[in-house]
C-alpha positions as CSV (number, residue, x, y, z in Angstrom):
1,M,-9.9,34.5,31.0
2,E,-10.5,32.2,28.0
3,V,-9.3,33.5,24.6
4,L,-11.8,33.0,21.8
5,S,-11.1,32.8,18.1
6,P,-12.8,35.8,16.3
7,Q,-13.7,33.5,13.3
8,T,-15.2,30.5,15.1
9,G,-15.9,31.7,18.7
10,A,-14.1,28.6,19.9
11,S,-11.6,28.7,22.7
12,A,-7.9,28.5,21.6
13,E,-7.7,25.0,23.1
14,S,-10.7,23.7,21.2
15,L,-9.6,25.4,18.0
16,A,-6.2,23.7,18.3
17,E,-8.0,20.3,18.8
18,L,-10.3,21.1,15.8
19,L,-7.3,21.8,13.6
20,R,-5.4,18.7,14.8
21,R,-8.2,16.2,14.1
22,G,-11.0,18.0,12.3
23,N,-14.8,17.5,12.6
24,V,-16.5,17.4,9.3
25,F,-19.9,17.7,11.1
26,S,-18.9,21.1,12.5
27,E,-20.1,24.0,10.4
28,K,-16.8,25.9,10.7
29,C,-14.4,23.0,10.3
30,P,-11.9,23.5,7.5
31,S,-12.2,19.8,6.6
32,R,-15.5,20.6,4.9
33,E,-13.7,22.6,2.2
34,V,-11.2,19.8,1.7
35,L,-14.0,17.3,1.5
36,K,-15.7,19.5,-1.2
37,H,-12.5,19.5,-3.2
38,V,-11.8,15.8,-3.0
39,T,-15.4,14.6,-3.5
40,S,-16.4,17.0,-6.3
41,R,-16.9,15.2,-9.6
42,W,-13.7,16.7,-11.1
43,G,-11.7,16.2,-7.9
44,V,-12.4,12.5,-7.8
45,L,-11.6,12.1,-11.4
46,V,-8.3,14.1,-11.2
47,L,-7.2,12.1,-8.2
48,V,-8.0,8.8,-9.8
49,A,-6.4,9.8,-13.1
50,L,-3.2,10.8,-11.3
51,L,-3.0,7.5,-9.5
52,D,-1.6,6.2,-12.9
53,G,1.3,8.6,-12.7
54,T,2.4,12.0,-13.8
55,H,0.4,13.8,-16.4
56,R,0.5,17.1,-18.3
57,F,-2.6,19.3,-18.3
58,S,-3.6,18.4,-21.8
59,D,-3.2,14.7,-21.0
60,L,-5.5,15.1,-18.0
61,R,-8.0,17.0,-20.1
62,R,-8.2,14.3,-22.7
63,K,-8.4,11.5,-20.1
64,I,-11.2,13.2,-18.1
65,G,-13.9,13.6,-20.7
66,G,-16.2,16.6,-20.4
67,V,-14.0,18.7,-18.1
68,S,-13.5,22.3,-19.2
69,E,-10.1,23.9,-19.1
70,K,-11.3,26.3,-16.4
71,M,-12.7,23.5,-14.2
72,L,-9.6,21.4,-14.6
73,A,-7.3,24.3,-13.8
74,Q,-9.4,25.2,-10.7
75,T,-9.6,21.6,-9.5
76,L,-5.8,21.2,-9.8
77,Q,-5.3,24.5,-7.9
78,W,-7.6,23.3,-5.1
79,L,-5.9,19.9,-4.8
80,E,-2.5,21.5,-5.0
81,A,-3.4,24.0,-2.2
82,D,-4.7,21.0,-0.1
83,G,-1.3,19.3,-0.5
84,F,-2.6,16.4,-2.7
85,V,-1.2,17.4,-6.1
86,L,2.4,18.4,-7.0
87,R,2.7,20.9,-9.9
88,V,6.1,21.0,-11.6
89,S,6.7,23.7,-14.2
90,Y,9.7,23.4,-16.5
91,P,11.3,26.6,-17.8
92,V,11.0,25.8,-21.5
93,V,9.1,27.2,-24.5
94,P,6.3,26.3,-24.8
95,P,5.6,25.9,-21.1
96,H,5.8,22.4,-19.8
97,V,3.8,21.7,-16.6
98,E,3.4,18.2,-15.0
99,Y,1.0,17.1,-12.3
100,S,1.5,14.2,-9.9
101,L,0.1,13.1,-6.6
102,T,2.0,13.8,-3.3
103,P,2.1,10.9,-0.8
104,L,-1.0,12.4,0.9
105,G,-2.7,12.7,-2.5
106,R,-2.0,9.1,-3.3
107,Q,-3.7,8.1,0.0
108,V,-6.8,10.1,-0.7
109,G,-6.8,9.1,-4.4
110,Q,-6.9,5.4,-3.4
111,R,-9.8,6.1,-1.1
112,V,-11.9,7.9,-3.7
113,E,-10.9,5.3,-6.3
114,G,-12.6,2.7,-4.1
115,L,-15.7,4.8,-4.1
116,A,-15.6,5.3,-7.9
117,D,-15.0,1.5,-8.3
118,W,-18.0,0.7,-6.1
119,I,-20.3,3.0,-8.1
120,E,-19.2,1.5,-11.4
121,G,-19.6,-2.1,-10.0
122,N,-23.1,-1.3,-8.7
123,L,-24.2,0.9,-11.6
124,P,-26.9,-1.6,-12.8
125,Q,-28.6,-1.5,-9.4
126,I,-28.2,2.3,-9.1
127,L,-29.7,2.8,-12.6
128,A,-32.6,0.5,-11.8
129,A,-33.3,2.4,-8.6
130,Q,-33.2,5.7,-10.5
131,G,-35.6,4.3,-13.1
132,G,-37.9,3.1,-10.4
133,Q,-38.3,6.7,-9.1
134,G,-40.6,9.0,-10.9
């Protein structure tokens, strides 16, 4: 008798395979949630900003224009939960918290930096295309 996962309806073997590799096209694949965190506007900017090194929350907020405290905190929490960001809290008054990329975070940060660089480099063509619509 095949054992099915109550959440996905997949067999235990296919579920293990799904978790080992991931399939972003599958509706139930957890990679979709990670993809959402990494490719969100703030996720991309946080990852690229942290490629420069360790930053405090206030430094990141200044560096990433337009991000609210709430969205920055939420984005950092998502990226930390995904294993991309390391949060270090120092027991001092006032509280001192630093954020940096993990090795996995550095890898994904470099990939989204490539996308951000491509967009910036092709912005004139993109803007022209947007102006041509309408």
